[in-house]
N, C-alpha and C positions, 0 to 999 in steps of 0.2 A: 582092543577092540570096544566100542562102545556098547554099552547097554539095551534094552529094548528101547526103540521109538516111541515116543508118547503116542497114544492115537489119536490126539489129535494135532499133530504135528503135521508138519508142509509134508514129510516124507510117508508119512501112513498115510494121507491123505491120497495121494496121489498112488500110491502101491493099492489101495482099495479101488480106487477107480478104475485104475487100469484094468485090472481083475475082471470087475463087473464088466468092461469093455471088452476083453478077450475071452472071458469064460460065459459071459451072459448075453451077450449081442448086443450091449446097451450102447445109445449114444453117448461118447464123453461129456458133450457140454452140458446134455439133462443129467448124468450121475454124478459129473462135479460140482455143479450146483446144488444137486440134492446133499450132496458129503459136505461142504463150504456151510450150506443152512443147518445143517444139524450138528455142525461143529460149533456153533452159538457166536459168543465173543470172541473170534479170532483174530490176532494179530493180521493187520493190513500186508504185513510182510511175507508172516507163513501163509496169508491165503496167497499172496501172487506170487512165491514158491511154490506152491501146491500146485497153481495153473501152469507155471514154468513147465515143471517135471511132467506134467500131466500131457500136456499138448506138446511138450518139445519132444517126448519120450515116442509118441505115436507117430510125430511128422519124421522121426530121423529111423524109426524102427527096422526100415530096409536096411538102411546101413551102420546100423547097430549090431545087428544082427550078422553081416556080414563082417565087422571086426570080433566081434564074440567067437565067430567058427574056428579061426586057427588056435582058440584058449579052451576049444571045447572037444573033449573025445566025442560027443555026441550030436548031432545035427541039433541047432538050436529049435528047429520046425519041429523035431520030435519030443521037444521035453514038455514034462508037464505043466501047463500055465500059469502055476503062478512062480514055479523056477525061470520060465522064460520070461514073465515080467520083472519080477527083483534084476534078472541081470541086465535086462534094458535101459530100467533106471538105474542100476549104478553105473552101466555103459555110459549114459547119457551125461552123467554128471561129472565124468571121468574125462570124455572127449568134448564137451561141449559147451559144459559149465565151469570148468578148470575147479572141481570141486576137489578139494584134500583127498589123498588115496586113502586115509585111514577114516576118513570121514563118512566118502564115500562106499566105500566097500564094508565098514563096520557098520553102520544106520542100516543098509541095504542086508544086509546076513541077517541083523536083530529081526528084521521085517519077514525074511526066510523061514526063521525059526518058528515064529508064532502063526506061520502060515500050512495047513497040512501035517499039523503033527514035529513041522521042523523036517521032515525027510531029504527035503534039496537045501539044508542053511549049507552044509559041509561041502556040498559041488559049488554052490554059488560063491561060496568065500574063496574055494582054488581057482575059478573060474575069471574071477574079479579080480584077485590077486594077481594073475598070470598079465591079464589084461592093463594093470595098472602099472605092472613092469614096461610094457610096451604099447603105449596110447598110440594108438594108430588106426585112421580110417580108410578105408580101402582107397587107392588112386583111382580116379576116374581115367579113360582113355581121352586122348588129343577131340576135342570137340571137330576140328576140321576132317579126324581118318575116320570118327566114330560118333556122329553123333547123339545118336539113338541110346549108344551105352552112357557116353559123356551126360546128359543129362539124365538119365537115370540113376548111374554111380553117385554123380554130384550132389543129389537133390534126392536121392532117396525115394524115387518115383518108381511105381512098376514098371518093367520094361515096355507093358503093351500100350502103359499110356504114354512114355517117351516117345514110342514109335508114333500113335497117333497124332501126337502135336507135333514132332519135327516133322511128318508128313505133311497137315495139313497148314503149319503158320511158317516152318523154318527153322531151322535148329537156332537162331539168334535169338528168335520169337519165344519157342518153346523152352529155350533155357531160362530167359527170362520170366514167364509164366510160372514154369515151377519151382524158381525161388521166389515169387510171390506167393505161392500156395503155402511155403515154408515159414512167411510172415504172419504175425498176428491179425484177425479182421478188427478192422474199426467196429464201434458202435455206433450203430446209424439206425435213426426213428423217420417216423413219415408221422405227421401230423397235417390236417385238415386248417388248422392256427398255427401256420408253421412259425411266421413273423412275430405274434405276438409270444410264442413258448422259448423263442430266442429270447427276446426281450427278458424272459421270467428267468430263464437260466444263467443269464449270462448277470443277470442283476444277484444270482445267489452264489455269484463264483464261479458257475460251472463253464470249463473251458467248451463253448457250442458254435458252432458255427455254419452256415448251408450249406448242405452236398451241391456238387458242383453242376449235378445236371438235373434233379428232379426239381421241382418248383416245390415240393411237398418234404425234401429231406432235410435233414438235418444229422452232423456228426459230431460227436461228442467223445472228450477224450479226458481220460484220469476220473470218471464219476461212475458208478455200478448201475444198474439200472432203475434200484429203489430209490438212492438220493436222488435220480432225475425224478420219479413220481413223486416225489415229497416235492422238490422244489417248481413240481410244473404246477401244482396248487391245482386242479381238477383239469385243467387242461387237456382235452383227449391227444393221445399220443399210441402209436403201435411201434414197437422194433421191428424192423424189415430194412435188409440190405439194398443199396439205391439201385443195385441190377434186378431184385423184383422189381422197384417202385418205378423203373422206365419200361419191364416189360408190362406193367399195368396201364401204364400211359400210352405205349405202342398201340394196344389193344384196343382203346377206347379213351384216349386224351382226347379225340375230338367230339366226344359225348357230354364233355361237363357243362353239367348244368344242364341237360335238353330234357330230362325226365325220359330217358331209354328204356329199352329194354335189352339186359345183357346176362349169358348164359356163363357160367364159368364152371367148364367140367374137371371134376378131380379136384375141388376146391380145397379141402383139411390141410393148412390147419387156418386157413382165412386169411392169410394177410394180402392177399389179391384181392380178395371176396369182397372185404372190407374197404379196400382199396375204390375198387369200381364202384362200391354202394356209395362213398363219397363225392366222388365223378359223377354220376347220373345224378345226382340230390335225391330228395327224398318223397318227388313225386315220380320217380323212377323206379325201375326193380332191378335187380340181380337175381337170378336161380341160380342157386349153388349146387351143384352135384356131387355127391361124396359116397363112395361105395363100403364103405365100414361104417356099421350103424353106431358106434361108440364115438368114432370120429364126427359123425353126422349129428349125435345128441350134442358133443361138446361146440360145433361151429352153430348150433340153434342155440345153445344158450350164451357164447359168448355174442351172437350176434345181437341178444338180447339185450346182456347187459350193457353193450358199446351203444343201445339205441338206436338201432339199424333197423327198423321196420319194414326198410324196402327191401329185405334181402330173405327170400324165400329159400329155405334144405331141403333137396330129395335126398333120400338116400337111395341110390339106384347105381349098375353097373355101365360105365359112360361106354362102354364097347357096345351096350345092345341099344334097341331102342327105349326113348327115356319117357316114362311112364305120364301122362296126362300132358306132356307139352306137344305142339303142334311142329313139324319142319316146317322151315321158314318163317321163323316168325320171332325172330330176337334181330335188332340193332347192330350185335355185335355178338361174337361168340371167341370165348379164351378156352385154349385146350391146353393148360401149364400139365404137361403130362409127367408122369412118374418115368421116371429115369434112375440113370448110374449115379447121377450126383458131381461126376467129377469136376463142374464149377465150384464146388462149397469145400475144398479139401484145405482151405483154411479153417473152416467152423466145424468140417468134421474130418479129421484125418484119419481115423480107423477107416475111413473108406479104401485108404491105401491097401490095406491089410483083407478087404472084404473082397473087395471087386477084380472081375477075371474078365480076359479077353471078350468071353464067350456070353458074359452079361450086357454085352451092347448090343448085340446079334438080338437078344432077347428081349430086352428092351425095346429095340426098334419095332421089333414084330406088333407087343401090345401098343405102343405106339400108334403105331400105323391102324390097327383095331380101332382104338378110340377115338384119333383125330376124323377118321374115313366116317366113323357113325355121326362125332357130334357138329362135324360140317355141314350136315342137311338142316342143321338146324337155326341157321344165318338165314336172314332172306337173301334175296338175289342182289347179288352187287355188292351185298355189305360185308366189313372185314370180319373174315375167321384168322385169328390168331393162335398160330400153335410155337408154345414155347417149351424150355427146358431149360433147366439148371445144371447141365452138363454140357462136356464140351469135346464132343466126338463127332465126326462127318457121318456115320452112320444114323446116329438121334439128332442128328439138326439137319445141314443143308440137303445131305443127301436124301433124309426123307421130306423135305420139307418141297423138293422137287417134285418129288412122288406125287405130295398133294396138289400142289400146284395144277398136277395135270389133271386132278378129279373135278377144280374148279375150274377157277376163270384166273388162272395166271396169278400173279404178284401183283399187291395193292401198291401204290406210296407210304411211305408212311403221315403220322398226322403233321399238320403244317406247323411250321417251327422246330420241329423233334429235333434233340442233337445229332449235328453230320458226326460227329465222332466216334457214336456209336453204333455207323451203320454200315455194310459191305457193300461192296460195288452193287450188288443186287437190291440195295436196300432192304436187306435182314439188318437186325438187332444181333449185336456181339459185345458182348461186355466182357474185359478180362481186367483181372486185379493187377497187373504188368502195366498195362496201358490207361485204367480208368480208375483203378481203386476198388473198382465192386467186384462182388462176387463173379464169377464166370455164368451168363445166361447167353443164351440163343433163343431168336424168335424170328420166325418168318410172317407176313401179312397177308394173307392171300385173299382174293373176292368167293367169293361163294356164287353160285351157279344157280 
């Protein structure tokens, strides 16, 4: 058996990050970024392996649990978090990376010995050794006979999500979508100086190309954000998925350079807020509403840092009347509502382990309350855009239909908007399986 894994090794970093996700409710992306930052001068191969181990283990956690179950005398869900994380980490190496058994088992047991007084090390050793002798993932049922079961088992997806996608999109699309959610998400940037930034990045040897649909988007391969910032040499940019960029353009692309007044409800962390500020220009105004005081303060600070003097931040509950704002006073309203986040599983695979079917209905209740309130702040006939980075009917089309009845129905998308991201009703729907972007749904409605 190998000795203790070095504290800065890829396996050790992944183990600690996965524990923070499992025990502390952290987001994997933030926890991993922090861990890699604190590790200092880490070999790029180690950093890459830590990333693969972290995201891969989370993406495949449900399948890993099913594969481990026959080898464990206790249910995987009933184990102490450190033991569960260690088993998943070891199983991912055995089942998906093809790591030699002595390395996958030995290094994982060494990590378990250093956690919680090493109480679970013997158990982890026994279960992983048993799995290494018969490394097998559960066999999905035939797609034709049990499409929901096939999608759930084949792609380690919660069954309620598989059911939602199969019933909404059909079995073939649901399977492709679930597969795409298990692939790494690209680094996508947004910049008001897109073409100039592209030139600078390419001149510096960065592999960069224009996004396919957003006129402000850049896709970058093989370079971290810090390197991009260095090579940008002061040109402004923001990390933002193309689906999120399209949501902002869908809401207010027609107002580009107009000096219009736009309301952005539920604004933090500010990606769409700053995109709207760039669209309407310095003579316009974007009022950003955020309910959490700390996030509102951060939004103000970031707006100031980016030089967006046309952004005004209000700390308020968007489901209630907004202080200091007159109804029917905005040229456009964007309601990017809190949601279950099922469109972002590429970036936040831990949501597979946290979301339940009941969460969708709860989210829809809050979404309806917020959207029904802020709809009133759009001028008559002005576009009100309801958007979520989730993929469920109750949060998306069903809620949009209910909102349309409160206003004057749906509005056409802005002129020239990419047709391949529009539904038959003219709603925005991006899917990583179709468009390479995160899953976004948005409906453009006319205020009454």
